[in-house]
N, CA, C and O of each residue as an XYZ file, in Angstrom:
644
protein
N      -7.067     29.106     -0.782
C      -7.058     28.614      0.568
C      -6.320     27.261      0.603
O      -6.643     26.371     -0.184
N      -5.373     27.100      1.469
C      -4.603     25.841      1.562
C      -5.370     24.817      2.426
O      -6.079     25.173      3.368
N      -5.200     23.569      2.074
C      -5.751     22.514      2.887
C      -5.029     22.432      4.218
O      -3.822     22.663      4.287
N      -5.753     22.109      5.266
C      -5.136     21.911      6.559
C      -5.630     20.557      7.082
O      -6.821     20.248      7.048
N      -4.695     19.789      7.554
C      -5.091     18.493      8.100
C      -4.025     17.456      7.773
O      -2.900     17.788      7.402
N      -4.403     16.210      7.916
C      -3.471     15.110      7.727
C      -4.042     14.166      6.666
O      -5.228     14.218      6.340
N      -3.185     13.318      6.145
C      -3.649     12.301      5.189
C      -4.319     11.216      6.043
O      -3.728     10.702      6.993
N      -5.573     10.876      5.682
C      -6.332      9.911      6.473
C      -6.178      8.495      5.914
O      -6.033      7.546      6.684
N      -6.209      8.337      4.579
C      -6.084      7.011      4.012
C      -5.576      7.065      2.583
O      -5.598      8.107      1.929
N      -5.116      5.907      2.119
C      -4.766      5.709      0.732
C      -5.662      4.607      0.209
O      -5.782      3.562      0.849
N      -6.299      4.811     -0.942
C      -7.234      3.830     -1.468
C      -6.747      3.170     -2.741
O      -6.135      3.804     -3.601
N      -7.038      1.869     -2.843
C      -6.706      1.092     -4.041
C      -7.908      0.258     -4.447
O      -8.628     -0.259     -3.593
N      -8.127      0.126     -5.743
C      -9.157     -0.777     -6.276
C      -8.494     -2.116     -6.581
O      -7.461     -2.171     -7.248
N      -9.098     -3.193     -6.085
C      -8.546     -4.517     -6.202
C      -9.565     -5.432     -6.882
O     -10.760     -5.138     -6.884
N      -9.098     -6.534     -7.454
C     -10.016     -7.443     -8.157
C     -10.668     -8.479     -7.264
O     -11.722     -9.011     -7.613
N     -10.063     -8.786     -6.106
C     -10.585     -9.776     -5.193
C     -10.231     -9.319     -3.768
O      -9.094     -9.443     -3.314
N     -11.249     -8.788     -3.087
C     -11.016     -8.156     -1.759
C     -10.410     -9.156     -0.778
O      -9.452     -8.815     -0.084
N     -10.930    -10.362     -0.700
C     -10.437    -11.346      0.286
C      -8.990    -11.658      0.027
O      -8.198    -11.692      0.970
N      -8.609    -11.887     -1.213
C      -7.223    -12.200     -1.556
C      -6.314    -11.019     -1.182
O      -5.231    -11.219     -0.632
N      -6.745     -9.828     -1.473
C      -5.913     -8.643     -1.182
C      -5.792     -8.415      0.314
O      -4.712     -8.082      0.803
N      -6.892     -8.590      1.053
C      -6.810     -8.428      2.524
C      -5.811     -9.441      3.076
O      -5.002     -9.100      3.939
N      -5.857    -10.688      2.588
C      -4.906    -11.701      3.063
C      -3.469    -11.254      2.797
O      -2.619    -11.390      3.677
N      -3.172    -10.720      1.596
C      -1.834    -10.253      1.249
C      -1.408     -9.117      2.192
O      -0.315     -9.164      2.756
N      -2.244     -8.118      2.362
C      -1.881     -6.958      3.147
C      -1.677     -7.308      4.626
O      -0.860     -6.695      5.312
N      -2.434     -8.304      5.104
C      -2.317     -8.742      6.491
C      -1.126     -9.662      6.656
O      -0.272     -9.428      7.511
N      -1.062    -10.725      5.831
C      -0.048    -11.766      5.999
C       1.335    -11.311      5.545
O       2.321    -11.606      6.222
N       1.438    -10.614      4.442
C       2.752    -10.223      3.901
C       3.223     -8.848      4.447
O       4.384     -8.678      4.817
N       2.280     -7.872      4.484
C       2.690     -6.524      4.846
C       2.445     -6.164      6.318
O       2.846     -5.092      6.770
N       1.799     -7.043      7.047
C       1.621     -6.822      8.469
C       0.518     -5.878      8.889
O       0.495     -5.408     10.026
N      -0.405     -5.596      7.970
C      -1.528     -4.710      8.279
C      -2.560     -5.442      9.181
O      -2.516     -6.660      9.357
N      -3.479     -4.637      9.733
C      -4.568     -5.151     10.582
C      -5.880     -4.681     10.002
O      -6.012     -3.521      9.609
N      -6.846     -5.569      9.946
C      -8.189     -5.200      9.466
C      -8.886     -4.346     10.493
O      -8.990     -4.716     11.663
N      -9.371     -3.183     10.042
C     -10.158     -2.290     10.924
C     -11.648     -2.619     10.739
O     -12.394     -2.780     11.705
N     -12.059     -2.713      9.447
C     -13.469     -3.027      9.174
C     -13.594     -3.453      7.730
O     -12.740     -3.166      6.891
N     -14.705     -4.157      7.463
C     -15.110     -4.518      6.103
C     -16.613     -4.231      5.998
O     -17.350     -4.323      6.979
N     -17.046     -3.879      4.775
C     -18.478     -3.640      4.562
C     -18.774     -3.660      3.081
O     -17.866     -3.643      2.250
N     -20.065     -3.697      2.756
C     -20.529     -3.589      1.379
C     -21.385     -2.325      1.268
O     -22.130     -1.990      2.190
N     -21.274     -1.633      0.146
C     -22.008     -0.380     -0.057
C     -22.598     -0.423     -1.496
O     -21.946     -0.882     -2.434
N     -23.831      0.065     -1.630
C     -24.442      0.240     -2.918
C     -25.124      1.597     -2.948
O     -25.885      1.956     -2.049
N     -24.823      2.358     -4.032
C     -25.459      3.660     -4.195
C     -25.122      4.664     -3.112
O     -24.056      4.590     -2.501
N     -26.028      5.603     -2.871
C     -25.886      6.588     -1.818
C     -24.677      7.513     -1.982
O     -24.199      7.779     -3.085
N     -24.220      7.978     -0.847
C     -23.139      8.972     -0.856
C     -21.894      8.443     -1.526
O     -21.221      9.182     -2.244
N     -21.565      7.160     -1.306
C     -20.307      6.632     -1.902
C     -20.389      6.640     -3.415
O     -19.407      6.986     -4.073
N     -21.520      6.274     -3.991
C     -21.688      6.310     -5.432
C     -21.520      7.725     -5.958
O     -20.924      7.932     -7.016
N     -22.042      8.700     -5.225
C     -21.891     10.109     -5.628
C     -20.435     10.551     -5.557
O     -19.976     11.270     -6.444
N     -19.711     10.153     -4.550
C     -18.295     10.543     -4.382
C     -17.443      9.955     -5.503
O     -16.634     10.671     -6.094
N     -17.610      8.644     -5.815
C     -16.760      7.999     -6.785
C     -17.222      8.269     -8.220
O     -16.491      7.945     -9.156
N     -18.423      8.859     -8.429
C     -18.874      9.279     -9.744
C     -19.528      8.169    -10.556
O     -19.658      8.303    -11.773
N     -19.943      7.080     -9.922
C     -20.665      5.996    -10.584
C     -22.017      5.907     -9.899
O     -22.099      5.407     -8.777
N     -23.083      6.379    -10.543
C     -24.407      6.486     -9.897
C     -24.925      5.191     -9.260
O     -25.599      5.247     -8.231
N     -24.629      4.047     -9.839
C     -25.126      2.765     -9.312
C     -24.014      1.946     -8.668
O     -24.146      0.727     -8.556
N     -22.942      2.566     -8.251
C     -21.786      1.842     -7.715
C     -22.208      0.875     -6.609
O     -23.014      1.181     -5.731
N     -21.613     -0.305     -6.713
C     -21.796     -1.317     -5.665
C     -20.458     -1.970     -5.441
O     -19.798     -2.385     -6.394
N     -20.047     -2.065     -4.192
C     -18.701     -2.563     -3.906
C     -18.572     -3.151     -2.514
O     -19.363     -2.889     -1.607
N     -17.528     -3.962     -2.397
C     -17.092     -4.437     -1.085
C     -15.857     -3.613     -0.746
O     -15.080     -3.245     -1.626
N     -15.689     -3.330      0.540
C     -14.532     -2.528      0.929
C     -13.964     -2.999      2.239
O     -14.651     -3.628      3.045
N     -12.704     -2.689      2.444
C     -12.013     -2.977      3.709
C     -11.122     -1.795      4.064
O     -10.521     -1.162      3.195
N     -11.054     -1.516      5.348
C     -10.077     -0.548      5.865
C      -9.083     -1.351      6.670
O      -9.448     -2.159      7.525
N      -7.782     -1.103      6.370
C      -6.707     -1.771      7.085
C      -5.816     -0.728      7.709
O      -5.637      0.354      7.149
N      -5.261     -1.031      8.845
C      -4.255     -0.148      9.468
C      -2.886     -0.644      9.095
O      -2.637     -1.848      9.049
N      -1.985      0.306      8.822
C      -0.605     -0.075      8.567
C      -0.024     -0.671      9.853
O      -0.621     -0.515     10.919
N       1.122     -1.349      9.777
C       1.668     -2.033     10.955
C       1.878     -1.114     12.157
O       1.768     -1.567     13.297
N       2.173      0.154     11.931
C       2.450      1.075     13.036
C       1.187      1.750     13.513
O       1.219      2.467     14.513
N       0.081      1.545     12.836
C      -1.180      2.165     13.245
C      -1.274      3.637     12.902
O      -2.054      4.363     13.518
N      -0.487      4.097     11.921
C      -0.485      5.504     11.578
C      -1.272      5.846     10.307
O      -1.565      7.017     10.066
N      -1.610      4.859      9.506
C      -2.215      5.142      8.219
C      -3.238      4.066      7.879
O      -3.056      2.894      8.207
N      -4.313      4.477      7.218
C      -5.335      3.549      6.801
C      -5.201      3.268      5.314
O      -5.004      4.184      4.516
N      -5.309      1.998      4.946
C      -5.318      1.573      3.560
C      -6.739      1.119      3.255
O      -7.260      0.228      3.926
N      -7.362      1.711      2.266
C      -8.724      1.417      1.881
C      -8.720      0.607      0.604
O      -8.143      1.033     -0.397
N      -9.355     -0.555      0.620
C      -9.411     -1.428     -0.541
C     -10.863     -1.507     -1.017
O     -11.763     -1.747     -0.213
N     -11.097     -1.307     -2.321
C     -12.409     -1.395     -2.939
C     -12.403     -2.507     -3.949
O     -11.479     -2.609     -4.756
N     -13.442     -3.363     -3.921
C     -13.702     -4.337     -5.021
C     -15.092     -3.998     -5.570
O     -16.105     -4.242     -4.915
N     -15.124     -3.425     -6.803
C     -16.398     -3.035     -7.400
C     -17.081     -4.239     -7.998
O     -16.426     -5.079     -8.615
N     -18.404     -4.341     -7.825
C     -19.191     -5.281     -8.599
C     -19.952     -4.491     -9.681
O     -20.243     -5.027    -10.749
N     -20.266     -3.234     -9.404
C     -20.834     -2.291    -10.371
C     -20.156     -0.960    -10.197
O     -20.103     -0.460     -9.074
N     -19.637     -0.361    -11.234
C     -19.555     -0.853    -12.598
C     -18.490     -1.945    -12.719
O     -17.704     -2.171    -11.799
N     -18.483     -2.603    -13.853
C     -17.514     -3.664    -14.090
C     -16.083     -3.085    -14.030
O     -15.799     -2.022    -14.584
N     -15.213     -3.812    -13.349
C     -13.838     -3.331    -13.256
C     -13.060     -3.662    -14.503
O     -13.364     -4.625    -15.207
N     -12.037     -2.843    -14.773
C     -11.109     -3.144    -15.882
C      -9.686     -3.097    -15.358
O      -9.385     -2.391    -14.395
N      -8.836     -3.840    -15.988
C      -7.424     -3.895    -15.584
C      -6.570     -2.956    -16.409
O      -6.909     -2.614    -17.542
N      -5.472     -2.549    -15.832
C      -4.460     -1.775    -16.521
C      -3.094     -2.252    -15.990
O      -2.979     -2.683    -14.842
N      -2.093     -2.168    -16.824
C      -0.745     -2.490    -16.387
C      -0.212     -1.328    -15.555
O      -0.282     -0.167    -15.960
N       0.307     -1.660    -14.412
C       0.855     -0.613    -13.516
C       2.367     -0.726    -13.549
O       2.929     -1.793    -13.300
N       3.010      0.371    -13.855
C       4.471      0.457    -13.894
C       4.919      1.731    -13.219
O       4.198      2.729    -13.253
N       6.100      1.727    -12.600
C       6.587      2.934    -11.920
C       6.639      4.176    -12.844
O       6.405      5.292    -12.379
N       6.933      3.998    -14.105
C       7.101      5.152    -15.022
C       5.815      5.788    -15.490
O       5.863      6.863    -16.088
N       4.674      5.186    -15.251
C       3.401      5.702    -15.766
C       2.919      6.896    -14.943
O       2.867      6.846    -13.714
N       2.564      7.977    -15.660
C       2.061      9.155    -14.986
C       0.780      8.791    -14.246
O      -0.116      8.153    -14.799
N       0.712      9.207    -12.989
C      -0.442      8.911    -12.161
C      -0.329      7.621    -11.373
O      -1.113      7.380    -10.455
N       0.638      6.790    -11.723
C       0.838      5.545    -10.963
C       1.360      5.900     -9.593
O       2.174      6.812     -9.445
N       0.901      5.192     -8.608
C       1.327      5.437     -7.220
C       1.998      4.219     -6.645
O       1.885      3.126     -7.199
N       2.690      4.387     -5.551
C       3.171      3.254     -4.747
C       3.027      3.621     -3.283
O       2.965      4.798     -2.929
N       2.974      2.620     -2.448
C       2.848      2.791     -1.028
C       4.098      2.233     -0.400
O       4.484      1.106     -0.709
N       4.758      2.996      0.488
C       6.021      2.586      1.090
C       5.817      2.186      2.540
O       5.202      2.907      3.327
N       6.345      1.027      2.870
C       6.336      0.527      4.262
C       7.769      0.594      4.821
O       8.699      0.082      4.198
N       7.943      1.214      5.974
C       9.237      1.222      6.632
C       9.461     -0.123      7.293
O       8.550     -0.675      7.909
N      10.660     -0.649      7.168
C      11.019     -1.936      7.769
C      12.355     -1.842      8.462
O      13.204     -1.044      8.067
N      12.556     -2.647      9.491
C      13.801     -2.620     10.260
C      14.898     -3.448      9.641
O      16.075     -3.109      9.769
N      14.531     -4.554      8.953
C      15.526     -5.480      8.377
C      15.033     -5.959      7.040
O      14.382     -7.001      6.963
N      15.325     -5.227      5.979
C      14.842     -5.521      4.653
C      15.278     -6.887      4.155
O      14.472     -7.624      3.587
N      16.555     -7.238      4.361
C      17.021     -8.539      3.894
C      16.297     -9.693      4.548
O      15.976    -10.676      3.880
N      16.032     -9.595      5.843
C      15.319    -10.669      6.537
C      13.868    -10.798      6.032
O      13.361    -11.909      5.874
N      13.220     -9.681      5.786
C      11.857     -9.691      5.286
C      11.851    -10.272      3.870
O      11.014    -11.114      3.545
N      12.762     -9.834      3.054
C      12.846    -10.366      1.676
C      13.049    -11.862      1.706
O      12.357    -12.586      0.990
N      13.977    -12.349      2.509
C      14.224    -13.798      2.634
C      12.976    -14.533      3.081
O      12.725    -15.654      2.639
N      12.198    -13.922      3.945
C      11.005    -14.570      4.490
C       9.847    -14.662      3.478
O       9.038    -15.588      3.541
N       9.773    -13.697      2.547
C       8.605    -13.660      1.630
C       8.949    -13.943      0.157
O       8.041    -14.044     -0.668
N      10.218    -14.071     -0.184
C      10.603    -14.190     -1.603
C      10.046    -15.412     -2.282
O       9.940    -15.427     -3.508
N       9.682    -16.445     -1.537
C       9.129    -17.662     -2.136
C       7.605    -17.774     -1.994
O       7.032    -18.851     -2.161
N       6.968    -16.652     -1.686
C       5.502    -16.660     -1.481
C       4.708    -16.324     -2.746
O       3.525    -15.994     -2.668
N       5.357    -16.409     -3.908
C       4.661    -16.147     -5.165
C       4.458    -14.642     -5.441
O       3.613    -14.258     -6.250
N       5.225    -13.829     -4.774
C       5.134    -12.357     -4.938
C       5.972    -11.958     -6.158
O       7.052    -12.504     -6.383
N       5.467    -11.006     -6.937
C       6.238    -10.453     -8.045
C       7.078     -9.298     -7.491
O       6.548     -8.312     -6.980
N       8.383     -9.445     -7.605
C       9.296     -8.385     -7.177
C       9.819     -7.636     -8.399
O      10.234     -8.254     -9.380
N       9.799     -6.306     -8.339
C      10.419     -5.507     -9.381
C      11.916     -5.491     -9.148
O      12.702     -5.449    -10.095
N      12.304     -5.524     -7.894
C      13.728     -5.634     -7.557
C      13.853     -6.382     -6.258
O      12.897     -6.488     -5.490
N      15.047     -6.904     -6.016
C      15.386     -7.400     -4.696
C      15.898     -6.223     -3.895
O      15.827     -5.095     -4.383
N      16.406     -6.420     -2.700
C      16.947     -5.315     -1.909
C      18.075     -4.591     -2.642
O      18.990     -5.221     -3.172
N      17.998     -3.273     -2.665
C      18.990     -2.407     -3.295
C      19.494     -1.413     -2.260
O      18.696     -0.732     -1.614
N      20.824     -1.321     -2.093
C      21.393     -0.335     -1.198
C      21.257      1.070     -1.767
O      21.556      1.304     -2.938
N      20.810      1.991     -0.945
C      20.704      3.388     -1.340
C      22.045      4.034     -0.973
O      22.400      4.136      0.201
N      22.784      4.471     -2.012
C      24.146      4.947     -1.765
C      24.344      6.445     -1.958
O      25.454      6.948     -1.783
N      23.280      7.166     -2.319
C      23.393      8.621     -2.453
C      22.134      9.299     -1.994
O      21.101      8.648     -1.836
N      22.196     10.592     -1.775
C      21.023     11.403     -1.482
C      20.574     11.333     -0.026
O      21.294     10.873      0.861
N      19.342     11.815      0.175
C      18.808     11.954      1.548
C      18.619     10.618      2.249
O      18.585     10.559      3.478
N      18.494      9.539      1.468
C      18.237      8.228      2.069
C      19.466      7.326      2.044
O      19.356      6.116      2.243
N      20.655      7.922      1.795
C      21.878      7.135      1.756
C      22.043      6.345      3.045
O      21.753      6.839      4.135
N      22.512      5.116      2.902
C      22.653      4.215      4.054
C      21.458      3.297      4.249
O      21.499      2.392      5.082
N      20.412      3.520      3.498
C      19.201      2.708      3.595
C      19.210      1.644      2.508
O      20.195      1.465      1.792
N      18.123      0.965      2.409
C      17.933     -0.070      1.355
C      16.456     -0.145      1.050
O      15.619      0.144      1.906
N      16.130     -0.539     -0.187
C      14.746     -0.583     -0.593
C      14.524     -1.626     -1.682
O      15.454     -2.067     -2.357
N      13.262     -1.999     -1.825
C      12.843     -2.818     -2.967
C      11.418     -2.476     -3.308
O      10.670     -1.937     -2.492
N      11.051     -2.807     -4.556
C       9.673     -2.676     -5.040
C       9.119     -4.082     -5.240
O       9.824     -4.983     -5.695
N       7.851     -4.254     -4.895
C       7.125     -5.501     -5.183
C       5.717     -5.115     -5.609
O       5.311     -3.960     -5.484
N       4.969     -6.109     -6.119
C       3.597     -5.867     -6.538
C       2.655     -6.695     -5.669
O       2.947     -7.835     -5.307
N       1.506     -6.080     -5.344
C       0.474     -6.827     -4.647
C      -0.235     -7.736     -5.653
O       0.146     -7.723     -6.824
N      -1.234     -8.520     -5.270
C      -1.838     -9.463     -6.219
C      -2.455     -8.817     -7.449
O      -2.644     -9.494     -8.459
N      -2.776     -7.525     -7.397
C      -3.306     -6.848     -8.585
C      -2.294     -5.985     -9.307
O      -2.655     -5.221    -10.202
N      -1.020     -6.098     -8.928
C       0.044     -5.342     -9.585
C       0.264     -3.968     -9.013
O       1.046     -3.193     -9.564
N      -0.410     -3.636     -7.909
C      -0.195     -2.329     -7.237
C       1.180     -2.364     -6.615
O       1.547     -3.330     -5.947
N       1.946     -1.300     -6.839
C       3.351     -1.279     -6.406
C       3.488     -0.886     -4.939
O       2.913      0.097     -4.470
N       4.257     -1.679     -4.252
C       4.572     -1.427     -2.848
C       6.110     -1.291     -2.728
O       6.855     -1.954     -3.448
N       6.545     -0.460     -1.848
C       7.980     -0.313     -1.556
C       8.219     -0.752     -0.143
O       7.459     -0.372      0.747
N       9.237     -1.533      0.103
C       9.728     -1.817      1.436
C      11.018     -1.054      1.563
O      11.915     -1.202      0.733
N      11.125     -0.235      2.596
C      12.280      0.685      2.740
C      12.839      0.565      4.136
O      12.136      0.771      5.125
N      14.131      0.223      4.205
C      14.888      0.211      5.462
C      15.693      1.498      5.489
O      16.643      1.645      4.719
N      15.331      2.440      6.365
C      16.058      3.726      6.387
C      17.450      3.588      6.991
O      17.716      2.731      7.834
N      18.317      4.468      6.522
C      19.654      4.533      7.088
C      19.680      5.154      8.441
O      18.876      6.044      8.720
N      20.600      4.713      9.328
C      20.696      5.264     10.679
C      20.838      6.809     10.622
O      21.544      7.364      9.780
N      20.137      7.456     11.551
C      20.243      8.913     11.691
C      19.286      9.696     10.785
O      19.098     10.897     10.980
N      18.682      9.029      9.801
C      17.755      9.762      8.904
C      16.415      9.993      9.618
O      16.106      9.366     10.631
N      15.645     10.909      9.054
C      14.293     11.151      9.630
C      13.423      9.913      9.565
O      12.660      9.640     10.492
N      13.529      9.154      8.472
C      12.739      7.921      8.354
C      13.163      6.894      9.406
O      12.328      6.165      9.942
N      14.450      6.842      9.694
C      14.950      5.929     10.740
C      14.369      6.306     12.090
O      13.946      5.442     12.857
N      14.351      7.616     12.378
C      13.803      8.098     13.665
C      12.316      7.770     13.748
O      11.825      7.402     14.816
N      11.579      7.902     12.612
C      10.167      7.543     12.604
C       9.981      6.053     12.885
O       9.088      5.664     13.637
N      10.814      5.238     12.288
C      10.730      3.785     12.492
C      11.031      3.414     13.943
O      10.499      2.435     14.466
N      11.879      4.198     14.576
C      12.242      3.933     15.978
C      11.200      4.568     16.957
O      11.342      4.456     18.174
N      10.199      5.206     16.422
C       9.163      5.775     17.310
C       9.451      7.220     17.708
O       8.738      7.788     18.536
N      10.486      7.817     17.129
C      10.806      9.204     17.419
C      10.053     10.100     16.442
O       9.639      9.644     15.376
N       9.878     11.326     16.783
C       9.233     12.278     15.851
C      10.214     12.956     14.984
O       9.836     13.780     14.152
């Protein structure tokens, strides 16, 4: 049986919820939907840690189409790992932007780790666009993507279906 429905949210574990919320709001333009703390119960059962205790936030992407869920665990103890694009299972979240160069110029001195500066996409389905990768405060990879005119992503950015 195939799944039917839409993607509701993307979740990331972060080391400091307040710092991450500030980054996602101030740098990426997200909006806080809610914050809360949870211990045990259904959430502990879902994540597979019987005594899980965490702080969480739900953020809306700038267009209001997608929820980003951030967890900061106090139990169990969190561990770090290096996140790189080449690692199997590593994810990134892509934000559509109208003017990549202007955004890069506005945030490049904010202490953000960039994997790349703006790169022109010169082949394939996204030709005519530009993109860059950056890392959030915990090293989670984000992409900023300016779609090329006439592409499906460009139409989405313009509010078309």
